[in-house]
C-alpha positions as CSV (number, residue, x, y, z in Angstrom):
1,M,77.5,-53.9,68.1
2,A,75.3,-56.4,66.2
3,I,73.7,-55.1,63.0
4,K,69.9,-54.7,63.4
5,S,68.5,-56.6,60.4
6,E,64.8,-55.8,60.6
7,M,63.6,-53.5,57.9
8,F,63.4,-49.8,58.9
9,H,60.8,-47.7,57.0
10,V,61.4,-44.0,56.4
11,G,58.7,-41.7,55.2
12,V,60.3,-38.8,53.3
13,V,58.0,-35.9,52.9
14,L,58.8,-33.3,50.2
15,T,57.6,-29.7,50.1
16,P,57.4,-27.5,47.0
17,E,60.9,-26.3,45.9
18,F,62.6,-28.8,48.3
19,S,66.4,-28.9,48.3
20,L,67.7,-31.5,46.0
21,M,71.0,-31.6,47.8
22,A,69.3,-32.3,51.1
23,F,67.0,-34.9,49.6
24,A,69.9,-36.8,48.1
25,S,71.9,-36.5,51.3
26,L,68.9,-38.0,53.2
27,V,68.1,-41.0,51.0
28,E,71.4,-42.0,49.4
29,P,73.0,-43.2,52.7
30,L,70.0,-45.5,53.1
31,R,70.6,-46.9,49.6
32,A,74.3,-47.4,50.3
33,A,73.6,-49.1,53.6
34,N,71.4,-51.6,51.8
35,L,74.1,-52.2,49.1
36,L,76.9,-52.7,51.6
37,N,74.8,-55.0,53.8
38,G,73.7,-57.2,50.9
39,V,70.3,-57.6,52.5
40,P,68.0,-54.5,52.6
41,L,68.0,-52.7,55.9
42,Y,66.0,-49.6,54.9
43,R,63.2,-48.7,52.7
44,W,61.7,-45.3,52.1
45,T,58.6,-43.8,50.5
46,H,58.5,-40.4,48.9
47,L,55.4,-38.5,50.2
48,S,53.6,-35.2,50.1
49,P,50.2,-34.3,51.6
50,D,48.3,-34.9,48.4
51,G,50.7,-36.9,46.3
52,G,51.8,-36.2,42.8
53,A,55.0,-34.7,41.3
54,L,56.9,-32.2,43.5
55,R,59.5,-29.9,41.8
56,S,62.8,-29.3,43.6
57,S,64.4,-25.9,43.8
58,G,66.7,-27.1,41.0
59,G,63.9,-28.0,38.7
60,L,63.8,-31.8,39.1
61,D,60.4,-33.4,39.6
62,V,60.0,-36.3,42.1
63,L,56.8,-38.4,42.1
64,T,55.3,-38.7,45.6
65,E,52.5,-40.7,47.2
66,A,49.8,-39.1,49.3
67,L,50.1,-39.5,53.0
68,P,48.6,-42.9,53.8
69,P,45.8,-43.4,56.4
70,L,47.4,-43.4,59.9
71,Q,45.9,-46.8,60.7
72,S,47.8,-48.4,57.8
73,A,51.0,-46.3,58.2
74,D,54.1,-48.3,59.3
75,F,56.7,-45.6,59.5
76,D,59.7,-46.0,61.8
77,M,60.9,-42.6,60.9
78,F,59.0,-39.7,59.3
79,V,61.2,-36.9,57.9
80,I,60.2,-33.6,56.1
81,C,62.8,-32.5,53.5
82,G,62.4,-28.7,53.1
83,G,63.6,-26.0,50.9
84,L,62.5,-22.6,49.7
85,G,59.4,-21.1,51.3
86,D,58.9,-23.5,54.2
87,E,58.7,-20.6,56.6
88,T,55.3,-19.8,55.0
89,Y,54.3,-23.3,54.0
90,T,51.0,-24.5,55.4
91,S,49.4,-27.9,55.1
92,L,46.7,-28.6,57.7
93,R,46.7,-32.3,56.6
94,L,50.5,-32.6,57.3
95,R,50.2,-30.7,60.5
96,D,47.5,-33.0,61.9
97,Y,49.4,-36.0,60.6
98,L,52.6,-34.9,62.5
99,R,50.6,-34.4,65.7
100,Q,49.1,-37.9,65.5
101,L,52.5,-39.5,64.8
102,M,53.8,-37.8,67.9
103,R,51.6,-40.2,69.9
104,R,53.3,-43.2,68.3
105,D,56.8,-44.6,68.7
106,V,58.0,-42.9,65.5
107,I,61.1,-40.8,65.0
108,I,60.2,-37.5,63.5
109,G,62.7,-35.3,61.7
110,S,63.1,-32.2,59.5
111,V,65.8,-31.1,57.1
112,S,66.8,-27.5,56.4
113,T,63.8,-25.1,56.6
114,A,61.3,-27.8,57.4
115,S,62.0,-27.0,61.1
116,F,59.4,-24.3,60.6
117,I,56.8,-26.9,59.7
118,L,57.6,-29.0,62.8
119,A,57.6,-25.9,65.0
120,A,54.2,-24.8,63.6
121,A,52.8,-28.3,64.5
122,G,54.1,-28.0,68.1
123,V,56.5,-30.9,67.6
124,L,59.5,-28.9,68.8
125,D,57.9,-27.6,72.0
126,G,60.2,-28.4,74.9
127,R,62.9,-29.7,72.7
128,R,66.3,-28.4,71.4
129,C,66.3,-27.8,67.7
130,T,68.1,-26.3,64.8
131,V,67.5,-24.9,61.3
132,H,69.7,-23.8,58.3
133,W,72.0,-21.0,59.5
134,D,70.6,-18.5,56.9
135,Y,67.2,-18.9,58.7
136,L,68.4,-18.9,62.3
137,D,67.4,-15.3,63.0
138,A,64.1,-15.6,61.3
139,F,63.3,-18.9,63.2
140,R,64.2,-17.4,66.5
141,E,62.0,-14.4,65.8
142,A,59.1,-16.6,64.8
143,Y,59.5,-19.0,67.7
144,P,61.2,-17.2,70.5
145,R,60.3,-19.8,73.2
146,L,62.2,-22.6,71.4
147,D,65.7,-23.7,72.3
148,V,67.4,-23.1,68.9
149,R,71.0,-24.2,68.5
150,N,73.5,-23.3,65.8
151,E,74.4,-27.0,65.2
152,L,74.5,-29.4,62.3
153,F,71.7,-31.5,63.7
154,V,70.0,-31.9,67.0
155,I,68.3,-35.1,68.4
156,D,66.0,-34.6,71.3
157,K,63.3,-37.1,72.5
158,R,62.9,-39.0,69.3
159,V,62.8,-35.8,67.2
160,F,65.7,-34.5,65.1
161,T,66.2,-31.3,63.2
162,C,68.9,-30.8,60.7
163,A,70.6,-27.8,59.1
164,G,70.1,-29.1,55.6
165,G,72.4,-29.6,52.6
166,V,75.0,-32.3,53.3
167,A,74.3,-32.0,57.0
168,A,71.4,-34.3,56.2
169,M,73.9,-37.0,55.5
170,D,75.5,-36.5,59.0
171,A,72.1,-36.9,60.6
172,I,71.2,-40.0,58.7
173,L,74.7,-41.5,59.3
174,E,74.0,-41.0,63.0
175,V,70.8,-43.0,62.6
176,I,72.7,-45.7,60.8
177,R,75.4,-45.6,63.5
178,Q,72.9,-46.1,66.3
179,R,71.3,-49.1,64.5
180,Q,74.2,-50.8,62.7
181,G,77.3,-49.6,64.6
182,H,80.1,-47.1,64.1
183,D,82.2,-49.2,61.7
184,F,79.2,-49.8,59.4
185,A,78.3,-46.1,59.4
186,N,81.9,-45.3,58.5
187,R,81.7,-47.7,55.6
188,V,78.6,-45.9,54.3
189,S,80.4,-42.5,54.7
190,E,83.4,-43.8,52.8
191,N,81.2,-45.0,50.0
192,F,80.5,-41.3,49.2
193,V,84.1,-40.2,49.7
194,Y,82.8,-38.2,52.6
195,G,85.6,-38.7,55.1
196,T,85.0,-38.2,58.8
197,I,81.4,-38.1,60.0
198,R,80.8,-34.8,61.6
199,Q,79.3,-34.5,65.1
200,A,75.9,-33.0,65.9
201,A,77.3,-30.1,67.8
202,D,79.7,-29.0,65.1
203,S,79.0,-25.5,63.8
204,Q,77.0,-25.2,60.6
205,R,79.2,-22.4,59.2
206,M,82.9,-22.3,58.6
207,T,84.9,-20.5,61.3
208,L,85.0,-16.7,61.2
209,R,88.6,-16.8,60.3
210,N,87.9,-18.9,57.2
211,R,84.8,-17.0,56.3
212,L,86.6,-13.6,56.3
213,G,89.9,-14.9,55.0
214,I,91.9,-13.2,57.7
215,A,93.8,-14.4,60.8
216,H,94.3,-11.1,62.7
217,P,93.0,-11.7,66.2
218,V,91.9,-8.1,66.8
219,M,89.9,-8.1,63.6
220,L,88.3,-11.4,64.3
221,K,87.3,-10.4,67.8
222,T,85.9,-7.1,66.6
223,V,83.8,-8.7,63.9
224,E,82.6,-11.3,66.4
225,I,81.5,-8.4,68.7
226,M,79.7,-6.6,65.9
227,E,77.8,-9.8,64.8
228,A,76.7,-10.4,68.4
229,A,75.5,-6.8,69.0
230,V,73.1,-6.0,66.1
231,E,69.9,-4.9,67.9
232,T,71.8,-2.6,70.2
233,P,75.0,-1.5,68.3
234,M,78.1,-0.7,70.4
235,R,80.0,2.5,69.8
236,L,83.4,2.3,68.2
237,P,85.3,3.4,71.3
238,Q,83.6,0.7,73.3
239,I,84.6,-1.9,70.8
240,A,88.1,-0.7,70.7
241,L,88.4,-0.8,74.5
242,E,86.9,-4.4,74.4
243,V,89.6,-5.6,71.9
244,G,92.4,-3.7,73.5
245,V,93.4,-1.2,70.8
246,S,92.9,2.5,70.2
247,T,90.0,3.7,68.0
248,R,92.6,5.1,65.5
249,Q,94.4,1.7,65.3
250,L,91.1,-0.1,64.8
251,E,90.3,2.3,61.9
252,R,93.6,1.5,60.3
253,L,93.1,-2.2,60.6
254,F,89.7,-2.1,59.0
255,Y,91.0,-0.1,56.0
256,R,93.9,-2.5,55.7
257,Y,91.9,-5.7,55.7
258,F,88.4,-4.7,54.5
259,G,89.0,-1.4,52.7
260,C,86.4,0.4,54.7
261,S,85.9,1.9,58.2
262,P,84.6,-0.1,61.1
263,A,81.4,1.8,61.0
264,Q,80.8,0.9,57.4
265,H,81.5,-2.8,58.1
266,Y,79.2,-2.7,61.1
267,I,76.3,-1.3,59.2
268,R,76.8,-3.9,56.5
269,V,76.6,-6.6,59.2
270,R,73.3,-5.1,60.4
271,L,71.8,-4.7,57.0
272,E,72.7,-8.3,56.0
273,K,70.7,-9.5,59.0
274,A,67.8,-7.2,58.0
275,R,67.8,-8.7,54.6
276,K,67.4,-12.2,55.9
277,L,64.5,-11.1,58.2
278,L,62.9,-9.4,55.2
279,R,63.1,-12.4,53.1
280,H,62.4,-15.1,55.6
281,T,59.8,-13.6,58.0
282,T,56.6,-11.5,57.9
283,M,57.8,-9.1,60.5
284,P,56.8,-5.5,59.8
285,I,59.6,-3.5,58.2
286,L,59.8,-1.1,61.1
287,E,60.3,-4.0,63.6
288,I,63.0,-5.4,61.4
289,G,64.8,-2.0,61.3
290,I,64.6,-1.8,65.1
291,A,65.8,-5.4,65.5
292,C,68.9,-4.4,63.5
293,G,69.7,-1.3,65.4
294,F,68.0,1.4,63.3
295,T,66.1,4.1,65.3
296,S,63.6,5.1,62.6
297,A,62.0,3.7,59.4
298,S,63.5,6.5,57.3
299,H,67.0,5.8,58.6
300,F,66.6,2.1,57.9
301,A,65.2,2.7,54.4
302,R,68.0,5.1,53.5
303,A,70.8,2.8,54.7
304,Y,69.2,-0.2,53.0
305,R,68.8,1.5,49.7
306,R,72.3,2.9,49.8
307,H,73.7,-0.6,50.4
308,F,71.4,-2.9,48.3
309,G,70.1,-0.4,45.7
310,V,66.4,-1.0,46.7
311,V,64.2,0.0,49.5
312,P,63.3,-2.7,52.1
313,S,59.8,-3.2,50.8
314,A,61.1,-4.1,47.4
315,D,63.3,-6.9,48.9
316,R,60.4,-8.9,50.4
317,R,60.1,-12.4,48.9
318,P,57.0,-12.6,46.7
319,A,53.9,-14.1,48.3
320,P,53.8,-17.9,47.9
321,V,52.0,-19.2,44.8
322,S,48.9,-21.3,45.6
323,F,49.2,-24.9,44.3
324,G,45.6,-25.7,45.2
325,G,44.5,-28.4,47.6
326,S,46.0,-28.4,51.0
327,E,49.6,-27.7,49.9
328,K,49.7,-24.0,50.5
329,R,47.2,-21.7,52.1
């Protein structure tokens, strides 16, 4: 495949408390591609709705330009690099800008939680998409009609969404691969000692076996069932029947591997999901409890406090701080 030599302009939009890891993973492969080619292939502009310095979640400030007038914008790709708080971030200027870019031949993308921003603008309607795994439940609750996948990145009709972190590098390496070829993309990857470029459909999270640090097939199957049945929890005898052991044997296995009963582990799974919904959505607390298999607000509150040491209302993320202008409303 011949290398496309024409300059490719990427608009990189930053939101308050953007992820520095995702930002670096997004722009550094473009820099490396220019270095390896000798003649620049890519240029990028740091943007925000109103311009000025934007602070990352790690405390580093990046100077941005305001969104240029659409009549003078020459973007080939327009990507929003998200971070903390994007599920409640609102910029009417950015939303309108995205909708107008949709009418042009521009690739639009999001990294990490910026999928919420694309969804709110209607960019993801009728398209497959993804978001960082920690926000998957919240994203599906907020946008139940979207086709949300648990994948590293998804490209659908000139729109891509990416899980964030170093997965942004996989997404950008795919862009480079499509423009400059497989061998060139591999050279860019090797420049970062990155190894094999991961595929879009690869799972965001490590396997259940690696995550739990166990290999027992009955335990793995049981935890998989528990994590899939949160809203309507299954009874222990049902689960034991499903995995082909007795209830007593399942109890012994859980105490051996986890030091607790299956019921205790199951409620932990449900409460962990509840905590994500509390922190990443504005769902009423009672609805969150019901979505996680609790039959009453009091039952949910007691279980939550017993596990986390605070009541559910105390674990809500503080309301976003207003930065003025059109950044947050």
